[in-house]
C-alpha positions as CSV (number, residue, x, y, z in Angstrom):
1,M,157.3,128.2,54.0
2,S,156.3,131.9,54.1
3,T,155.0,133.7,57.1
4,T,151.7,134.3,55.3
5,S,151.1,130.6,54.8
6,L,152.1,129.9,58.4
7,K,149.6,132.5,59.6
8,L,146.9,131.1,57.4
9,K,147.5,127.6,58.7
10,S,147.5,128.9,62.3
11,A,144.3,130.8,61.7
12,T,142.7,127.7,60.1
13,A,143.8,125.5,63.1
14,N,142.4,128.1,65.5
15,H,139.1,128.2,63.7
16,L,138.9,124.4,63.7
17,A,139.7,124.3,67.4
18,T,137.1,127.0,68.1
19,T,134.5,125.0,66.1
20,D,135.3,121.8,68.1
21,I,135.0,123.7,71.4
22,D,131.7,125.2,70.2
23,K,130.4,121.7,69.4
24,Q,131.5,120.5,72.8
25,I,129.8,123.4,74.5
26,R,126.6,122.8,72.6
27,R,126.7,119.1,73.5
28,G,127.4,119.9,77.2
29,K,124.5,122.3,77.3
30,A,122.2,119.7,75.8
31,V,123.3,117.1,78.4
32,L,122.7,119.7,81.1
33,R,119.1,120.3,79.8
34,E,118.5,116.6,79.7
35,L,119.8,116.2,83.3
36,K,117.6,119.1,84.5
37,A,114.5,117.6,82.9
38,T,115.3,114.2,84.5
39,L,115.8,115.7,87.9
40,E,112.5,117.6,87.6
41,D,110.8,114.3,86.7
42,L,112.3,112.6,89.7
43,E,111.2,115.4,92.0
44,D,107.7,115.1,90.6
45,R,107.8,111.3,91.3
46,R,109.0,112.0,94.8
47,E,106.1,114.3,95.4
48,I,103.6,111.8,94.1
49,V,104.9,109.1,96.3
50,A,104.8,111.4,99.4
51,A,101.2,112.3,98.5
52,K,100.2,108.7,98.2
53,M,101.8,107.9,101.6
54,R,99.9,110.9,103.2
55,N,96.6,109.8,101.7
56,R,97.0,106.0,102.4
57,G,93.8,104.6,103.9
58,K,91.8,107.8,103.2
59,A,88.7,107.5,101.1
60,G,89.1,108.9,97.6
61,T,86.8,111.1,95.5
62,P,84.4,109.1,93.3
63,L,85.2,109.5,89.6
64,R,81.8,111.1,88.7
65,E,82.1,113.7,91.5
66,A,85.6,114.6,90.4
67,A,84.5,114.9,86.8
68,K,81.6,117.2,87.9
69,E,84.0,119.4,89.9
70,L,86.3,119.7,86.9
71,G,83.3,120.5,84.6
72,L,83.7,117.4,82.5
73,L,80.1,116.3,83.0
């Protein structure tokens, strides 16, 4: 086998390895984005639960009054 064909095979193998690594990196980044979104959702849920605990037993705002304040009526 000539050195040219060996170099070509080596370059092809390197390209395939780089392509595989790029795919793994893209998949990893997608997983990280999904985890970040999930963590943000969990933090939001934690805040909602804390607010409900703070306001337990307090009178709420009537729906019509809230709608007027928001300019919906």
